[in-house]
C-alpha positions as CSV (number, residue, x, y, z in Angstrom):
1,M,1.7,20.4,26.1
2,F,4.4,20.0,23.6
3,D,7.2,21.5,25.7
4,I,8.9,23.3,22.8
5,G,11.4,26.0,23.7
6,F,12.5,29.1,21.8
7,S,15.5,27.4,20.2
8,E,13.3,24.6,18.8
9,L,11.0,27.2,17.3
10,V,13.8,29.1,15.7
11,L,15.2,25.8,14.3
12,C,11.8,24.9,12.8
13,A,11.5,28.4,11.3
14,I,15.0,28.1,9.7
15,V,14.2,24.6,8.3
16,A,10.8,25.9,6.9
17,L,12.6,28.9,5.3
18,V,15.2,26.6,3.7
19,V,12.6,24.0,2.5
20,F,9.9,26.3,1.2
21,G,11.9,29.4,0.4
22,P,11.1,33.0,1.3
23,E,8.6,33.4,-1.6
24,K,6.3,30.5,-0.7
25,L,6.5,30.7,3.1
26,P,4.0,33.6,3.7
27,A,1.4,31.9,1.5
28,L,2.0,28.6,3.3
29,L,1.5,30.3,6.7
30,R,-1.7,31.9,5.5
31,D,-3.0,28.6,4.3
32,I,-2.1,26.9,7.6
33,S,-3.7,29.7,9.5
34,A,-6.9,29.4,7.5
35,F,-7.0,25.6,7.9
36,R,-6.5,26.0,11.7
37,R,-9.3,28.5,11.9
38,Q,-11.7,26.2,10.0
39,V,-10.8,23.2,12.2
40,S,-11.4,25.4,15.3
41,Q,-14.8,26.5,14.0
42,L,-15.8,23.0,13.1
43,W,-14.7,21.8,16.6
44,G,-16.7,24.5,18.2
45,N,-19.8,23.8,16.2
46,A,-19.5,20.1,17.0
47,R,-19.1,20.8,20.7
48,Q,-22.1,23.2,20.7
49,S,-24.2,20.6,18.8
50,L,-23.2,17.9,21.2
51,Q,-24.0,20.1,24.2
52,K,-27.5,20.9,22.9
53,E,-28.2,17.2,22.4
54,L,-26.9,16.3,25.9
55,D,-29.1,19.1,27.4
56,A,-32.1,17.8,25.5
57,V,-31.5,14.3,26.8
58,A,-31.0,15.6,30.4
59,A,-34.2,17.6,30.1
60,A,-36.1,14.6,28.9
61,D,-34.8,12.4,31.7
62,K,-35.6,14.9,34.4
63,P,-38.8,13.9,36.3
64,Q,-41.6,16.3,35.8
65,D,-43.3,18.0,38.7
66,P,-46.9,16.8,39.3
67,Q,-49.6,19.3,38.4
68,P,-51.6,20.4,41.5
């Protein structure tokens, strides 16, 4: 998707280390990880809710079998 190689990742890590310093970098990575986890959970909940609504609409639009 992003087509990032190993050398680009190493360069980003070095830049992050220089910009944020070795003291703040672990806390920053934890915060980024927690944010990513929350976004992933929200996205999953939204997808699940949308799927439930679509299933309900599909069930309501389905023709009912006549009763014998």
